[in-house]
DRENNUMAR-315658 format. One line per 5 residues: for each residue x, y, z of C-alpha. Coordinates in nm, 2 decimals, always signed. Layout:
BEGIN
X Y Z | ...
% end
This chain:
BEGIN
-4.12 +1.08 -3.01 | -3.98 +1.42 -3.11 | -4.09 +1.76 -2.98 | -4.01 +2.12 -3.07 | -4.07 +2.45 -2.88
-4.09 +2.80 -3.00 | -4.13 +3.10 -2.76 | -4.23 +3.46 -2.83 | -4.22 +3.74 -2.58 | -4.06 +3.82 -2.25
-3.81 +3.65 -2.01 | -4.10 +3.51 -1.81 | -4.22 +3.32 -2.12 | -3.86 +3.20 -2.17 | -3.85 +3.07 -1.82
-4.17 +2.88 -1.88 | -4.02 +2.73 -2.20 | -3.73 +2.59 -2.00 | -3.97 +2.43 -1.75 | -4.18 +2.27 -2.02
-3.86 +2.15 -2.20 | -3.74 +1.97 -1.89 | -4.07 +1.80 -1.84 | -4.09 +1.67 -2.19 | -3.73 +1.55 -2.18
-3.79 +1.37 -1.85 | -4.09 +1.21 -2.01 | -3.86 +1.05 -2.25 | -3.92 +1.27 -2.56 | -3.64 +1.40 -2.78
-3.61 +1.76 -2.87 | -3.56 +1.88 -3.23 | -3.53 +2.23 -3.38 | -3.86 +2.40 -3.46 | -3.77 +2.41 -3.82
-3.76 +2.03 -3.84 | -4.04 +1.77 -3.85 | -4.17 +1.68 -3.50 | -4.45 +1.48 -3.35 | -4.53 +1.76 -3.10
-4.50 +2.13 -3.14 | -4.54 +2.37 -2.85 | -4.58 +2.74 -2.93 | -4.55 +2.97 -2.63 | -4.73 +3.28 -2.75
-4.73 +3.65 -2.67 | -5.00 +3.91 -2.70 | -4.83 +4.23 -2.58 | -4.87 +4.39 -2.92 | -5.07 +4.32 -3.24
-4.74 +4.22 -3.40 | -4.68 +3.96 -3.13 | -5.03 +3.82 -3.20 | -4.96 +3.79 -3.57 | -4.62 +3.62 -3.51
-4.79 +3.37 -3.27 | -5.05 +3.28 -3.54 | -4.77 +3.25 -3.80 | -4.58 +3.00 -3.58 | -4.89 +2.79 -3.51
-4.97 +2.77 -3.88 | -4.60 +2.68 -3.96 | -4.62 +2.39 -3.72 | -4.94 +2.26 -3.87 | -4.80 +2.27 -4.22
-4.47 +2.11 -4.11 | -4.64 +1.79 -4.00 | -5.02 +1.77 -4.05 | -5.03 +1.47 -3.82 | -4.85 +1.63 -3.53
-5.00 +1.75 -3.20 | -4.98 +2.13 -3.19 | -5.00 +2.30 -2.85 | -5.05 +2.67 -2.81 | -4.99 +2.82 -2.47
-4.90 +3.16 -2.33 | -5.06 +3.50 -2.32 | -5.23 +3.51 -2.66 | -5.41 +3.19 -2.55 | -5.49 +3.32 -2.21
-5.64 +3.64 -2.35 | -6.02 +3.61 -2.35 | -6.02 +3.76 -2.70 | -5.73 +3.54 -2.79 | -5.63 +3.36 -3.10
-5.88 +3.20 -3.33 | -5.73 +2.85 -3.37 | -5.79 +2.54 -3.56 | -5.96 +2.26 -3.36 | -5.64 +2.06 -3.40
-5.46 +2.30 -3.17 | -5.46 +2.23 -2.80 | -5.49 +2.54 -2.59 | -5.32 +2.56 -2.25 | -5.36 +2.88 -2.04
-5.06 +3.05 -1.88 | -5.12 +2.92 -1.52 | -5.17 +2.56 -1.65 | -4.84 +2.53 -1.83 | -4.70 +2.33 -1.54
-4.96 +2.06 -1.62 | -4.84 +2.02 -1.98 | -4.79 +1.64 -1.95 | -5.14 +1.60 -1.80 | -5.29 +1.77 -2.10
-5.09 +1.55 -2.33 | -5.15 +1.22 -2.15 | -5.36 +1.07 -2.43 | -5.12 +1.19 -2.71 | -4.80 +1.06 -2.56
-4.68 +0.70 -2.61 | -4.62 +0.49 -2.30 | -4.32 +0.62 -2.13 | -4.13 +0.63 -1.80 | -3.97 +0.91 -1.61
-3.61 +0.95 -1.71 | -3.33 +1.16 -1.57 | -3.22 +1.43 -1.81 | -2.85 +1.38 -1.86 | -2.63 +1.67 -1.75
-2.50 +1.86 -2.05 | -2.22 +2.11 -2.08 | -2.27 +2.38 -1.82 | -2.46 +2.68 -1.97 | -2.39 +3.04 -1.91
-2.70 +3.22 -1.81 | -3.02 +3.10 -1.63 | -3.35 +3.26 -1.56 | -3.51 +3.25 -1.22 | -3.87 +3.36 -1.21
-3.95 +3.50 -0.87 | -4.29 +3.64 -0.94 | -4.58 +3.62 -1.20 | -4.88 +3.83 -1.27 | -4.94 +4.21 -1.24
-5.16 +4.44 -1.02 | -5.07 +4.76 -1.20 | -5.32 +4.78 -1.49 | -5.15 +5.04 -1.70 | -5.41 +5.17 -1.95
-5.22 +5.04 -2.25 | -5.13 +4.69 -2.12 | -5.31 +4.36 -2.16 | -5.07 +4.16 -1.94 | -5.27 +4.17 -1.61
-5.57 +4.03 -1.79 | -5.37 +3.73 -1.93 | -5.12 +3.67 -1.65 | -5.35 +3.73 -1.36 | -5.28 +3.91 -1.03
-4.93 +3.92 -0.88 | -4.81 +3.60 -0.71 | -4.46 +3.57 -0.56 | -4.26 +3.25 -0.51 | -4.15 +3.19 -0.15
-3.78 +3.28 -0.08 | -3.68 +2.93 +0.03 | -3.82 +2.78 -0.29 | -3.61 +3.03 -0.49 | -3.30 +2.96 -0.28
-3.33 +2.59 -0.35 | -3.38 +2.66 -0.73 | -3.08 +2.89 -0.73 | -2.87 +2.62 -0.56 | -2.97 +2.37 -0.84
-2.87 +2.62 -1.11 | -2.54 +2.69 -0.95 | -2.47 +2.32 -0.91 | -2.55 +2.28 -1.28 | -2.27 +2.52 -1.36
-2.46 +2.84 -1.45 | -2.24 +3.15 -1.41 | -2.52 +3.41 -1.42 | -2.87 +3.41 -1.29 | -3.13 +3.66 -1.41
-3.41 +3.74 -1.17 | -3.73 +3.79 -1.37 | -4.10 +3.85 -1.32 | -4.39 +4.03 -1.48 | -4.40 +4.29 -1.19
-4.05 +4.22 -1.05 | -4.02 +4.52 -0.82 | -4.34 +4.41 -0.65 | -4.19 +4.08 -0.54 | -4.32 +3.97 -0.20
-4.49 +4.30 -0.10 | -4.81 +4.13 -0.02 | -4.63 +3.87 +0.20 | -4.39 +4.10 +0.39 | -4.08 +4.02 +0.17
-3.90 +4.24 -0.08 | -3.69 +4.21 -0.39 | -3.40 +4.38 -0.21 | -3.39 +4.13 +0.07 | -3.41 +3.84 -0.17
-3.13 +3.99 -0.38 | -2.92 +4.03 -0.06 | -2.97 +3.66 +0.03 | -2.90 +3.53 -0.31 | -2.58 +3.73 -0.37
-2.45 +3.66 -0.02 | -2.52 +3.28 -0.05 | -2.37 +3.24 -0.40 | -2.08 +3.49 -0.42 | -1.92 +3.32 -0.72
-2.23 +3.37 -0.94 | -2.34 +3.69 -1.11 | -2.70 +3.81 -1.05 | -2.88 +4.04 -1.28 | -3.22 +4.20 -1.26
-3.46 +4.20 -1.55 | -3.71 +4.48 -1.61 | -3.84 +4.67 -1.31 | -4.12 +4.93 -1.29 | -4.00 +5.26 -1.15
-4.31 +5.29 -0.93 | -4.23 +4.95 -0.77 | -3.86 +5.02 -0.71 | -3.75 +5.00 -0.34 | -3.43 +5.15 -0.21
-3.31 +4.83 -0.05 | -3.24 +4.71 -0.40 | -2.98 +4.99 -0.44 | -2.84 +4.89 -0.10 | -2.79 +4.53 -0.21
-2.64 +4.63 -0.55 | -2.39 +4.86 -0.37 | -2.29 +4.59 -0.12 | -2.23 +4.29 -0.34 | -1.99 +4.30 -0.63
-2.16 +4.00 -0.79 | -2.48 +4.19 -0.86 | -2.45 +4.33 -1.21 | -2.45 +4.71 -1.24 | -2.73 +4.70 -1.49
-3.07 +4.85 -1.43 | -3.36 +4.82 -1.67 | -3.62 +5.08 -1.56 | -3.92 +5.07 -1.79 | -3.96 +5.45 -1.85
-4.22 +5.43 -2.13 | -4.24 +5.81 -2.17 | -4.09 +6.13 -2.04 | -4.40 +6.35 -2.05 | -4.58 +6.36 -1.72
-4.92 +6.41 -1.88 | -4.86 +6.10 -2.10 | -4.74 +5.90 -1.79 | -5.05 +6.00 -1.61 | -5.28 +5.88 -1.89
-5.08 +5.56 -1.91 | -5.15 +5.52 -1.53 | -4.78 +5.45 -1.46 | -4.77 +5.58 -1.11 | -4.46 +5.79 -1.12
-4.33 +6.12 -1.27 | -4.02 +6.21 -1.47 | -3.88 +6.36 -1.15 | -3.93 +6.03 -0.97 | -3.75 +5.85 -1.25
-3.46 +6.10 -1.23 | -3.41 +6.03 -0.86 | -3.37 +5.66 -0.93 | -3.13 +5.72 -1.21 | -2.92 +5.97 -1.00
-2.89 +5.71 -0.72 | -2.80 +5.42 -0.96 | -2.54 +5.61 -1.15 | -2.40 +5.77 -0.83 | -2.33 +5.42 -0.70
-2.23 +5.28 -1.04 | -2.07 +5.54 -1.27 | -2.01 +5.27 -1.53 | -2.36 +5.11 -1.48 | -2.59 +5.03 -1.77
-2.92 +5.21 -1.77 | -3.17 +5.06 -2.01 | -3.54 +5.13 -2.07 | -3.86 +5.06 -2.26 | -4.01 +5.34 -2.46
-4.37 +5.35 -2.59 | -4.42 +5.60 -2.88 | -4.75 +5.73 -3.01 | -4.97 +5.67 -2.71 | -5.32 +5.82 -2.75
-5.31 +6.20 -2.69 | -4.93 +6.22 -2.74 | -4.89 +6.58 -2.87 | -4.59 +6.71 -3.06 | -4.48 +6.88 -2.74
-4.50 +6.55 -2.55 | -4.30 +6.38 -2.81 | -4.03 +6.65 -2.81 | -4.01 +6.62 -2.43 | -3.94 +6.25 -2.48
-3.67 +6.30 -2.73 | -3.50 +6.57 -2.53 | -3.50 +6.35 -2.22 | -3.36 +6.05 -2.40 | -3.08 +6.27 -2.54
-3.00 +6.40 -2.20 | -2.98 +6.07 -2.00 | -2.68 +5.83 -2.06 | -2.90 +5.53 -2.16 | -2.70 +5.22 -2.26
-2.99 +5.07 -2.46 | -3.35 +5.15 -2.54 | -3.63 +4.91 -2.65 | -3.86 +5.12 -2.86 | -4.22 +5.02 -2.94
-4.50 +5.20 -3.13 | -4.83 +5.20 -2.93 | -5.05 +4.91 -3.03 | -5.43 +4.91 -2.95 | -5.51 +4.61 -2.73
-5.88 +4.53 -2.71 | -5.99 +4.52 -2.35 | -5.75 +4.79 -2.23 | -5.87 +5.14 -2.13 | -5.65 +5.32 -2.38
-5.85 +5.18 -2.68 | -6.13 +5.42 -2.58 | -5.90 +5.73 -2.54 | -5.94 +6.03 -2.77 | -5.64 +6.15 -2.97
-5.53 +5.83 -3.14 | -5.21 +5.91 -3.32 | -5.23 +5.84 -3.70 | -5.02 +5.54 -3.81 | -4.79 +5.74 -4.04
-4.71 +5.99 -3.76 | -4.66 +5.71 -3.51 | -4.42 +5.54 -3.74 | -4.22 +5.86 -3.81 | -4.20 +5.93 -3.43
-4.09 +5.57 -3.37 | -3.82 +5.60 -3.63 | -3.69 +5.92 -3.48 | -3.67 +5.76 -3.13 | -3.50 +5.45 -3.28
-3.23 +5.68 -3.43 | -3.17 +5.83 -3.09 | -3.15 +5.48 -2.94 | -2.89 +5.38 -3.19 | -2.68 +5.68 -3.11
-2.71 +5.62 -2.73 | -2.60 +5.26 -2.78 | -2.28 +5.35 -2.96 | -2.20 +5.64 -2.73 | -2.22 +5.42 -2.43
-2.01 +5.14 -2.57 | -1.74 +5.37 -2.71 | -1.67 +5.48 -2.35 | -1.52 +5.14 -2.28 | -1.28 +5.11 -2.57
-0.93 +5.09 -2.42 | -1.06 +4.95 -2.09 | -1.01 +4.61 -1.94 | -1.32 +4.44 -1.81 | -1.44 +4.10 -1.69
-1.64 +3.91 -1.96 | -1.86 +3.60 -1.92 | -1.79 +3.41 -2.24 | -2.10 +3.24 -2.37 | -2.01 +3.03 -2.67
-1.63 +3.06 -2.73 | -1.68 +3.38 -2.94 | -1.91 +3.61 -2.77 | -1.97 +3.72 -2.41 | -2.12 +3.99 -2.19
-1.98 +4.22 -1.92 | -2.16 +4.27 -1.60 | -2.27 +4.61 -1.72 | -2.44 +4.46 -2.03 | -2.17 +4.52 -2.30
-2.17 +4.26 -2.58 | -1.81 +4.16 -2.65 | -1.66 +3.95 -2.93 | -1.37 +3.75 -2.78 | -1.21 +3.41 -2.84
-1.21 +3.22 -2.51 | -1.35 +2.90 -2.37 | -1.73 +2.90 -2.32 | -1.88 +2.95 -1.97 | -1.58 +3.11 -1.81
-1.52 +3.46 -1.68 | -1.20 +3.63 -1.82 | -1.03 +3.97 -1.81 | -1.06 +4.12 -2.16 | -0.89 +4.42 -2.31
-1.14 +4.61 -2.52 | -0.97 +4.76 -2.82 | -1.24 +4.86 -3.08 | -1.61 +4.90 -3.15 | -1.73 +4.71 -3.46
-2.10 +4.77 -3.53 | -2.27 +4.73 -3.19 | -2.01 +4.48 -3.06 | -1.69 +4.56 -2.87 | -1.39 +4.37 -2.98
-1.16 +4.23 -2.71 | -0.86 +4.00 -2.64 | -0.81 +3.79 -2.32 | -0.52 +3.91 -2.11
% end
């Protein structure tokens, strides 16, 4: 019996995909590409924007057309949303927190099988380690707390054991991820900084990277761990969203531009070559021309290595839907395009700084790799090894390098 999985959205969803994949493989099923004919299709949906909703529906319909007799499963945030996708009765819906019970939901659909050990494959480069799920912040534009639930943290010992298994499997980099990552363990007397310290100290030969962190949840012991351990990547994704304090207040973000500046100053003070990346939300209700110009000026001033830019999308059930001052779509699109142009300039400016330098690169597929500070490098070298690379040119958005 063949299965295929397609995931939309964030790294937490990607982590869930890996867990579901392992369960299906252990049940004796065979994986096939989503573009091929399968007996079971799993679509791990996203609902963070209206575009994500549309793509989720498209992938479900594609699966139903590919094999009308197949079992189609939809899971993820678009399914967990109470106003979620309108689906054909053929589609089995599994909410987010029930993903771990995938095989129980499918018991009547699967042929008789026995548990099998998944054979070890060639060691892979980068693994995700989900340390937390859910969110307590309730930003006025965001549907995630309603579809992921309240924040829940994974106990440290469980994470240490999972990290040990990933290291034993040959992974060279582990990315700590969560919906509200900076809030890890706060309700239980733990902290992300302490966890990061334990992981980096226990596994000194593996790189550790943090995924997106909310500025209002950031704790200074994270900086202490990053400064102490060379195997913690100097890459910080602080989800800025906007640079106007009035917009940040309406978004209910819980920090000001000055608060963000203090975090950036400490990070770049400790790591002058560090990569600072951020999410930007353009066209939030009530965003004036002055607000927008503040945002553009701030982005131009800070040495961002990369920006993920999104136009505001109305999400039914969130507070911002009811706000006055909804920005007209043509104006929102024009502002988004302007910020995207800034983002492209910042990407190239950051990467040009490293032409002529020698840096360690973790090679992913024999042709591409990534530095610790998030620089994509084209280099010919064996996969899943770390090598010293001389960076000699910038081609498009990629640095070109040669092993020395």
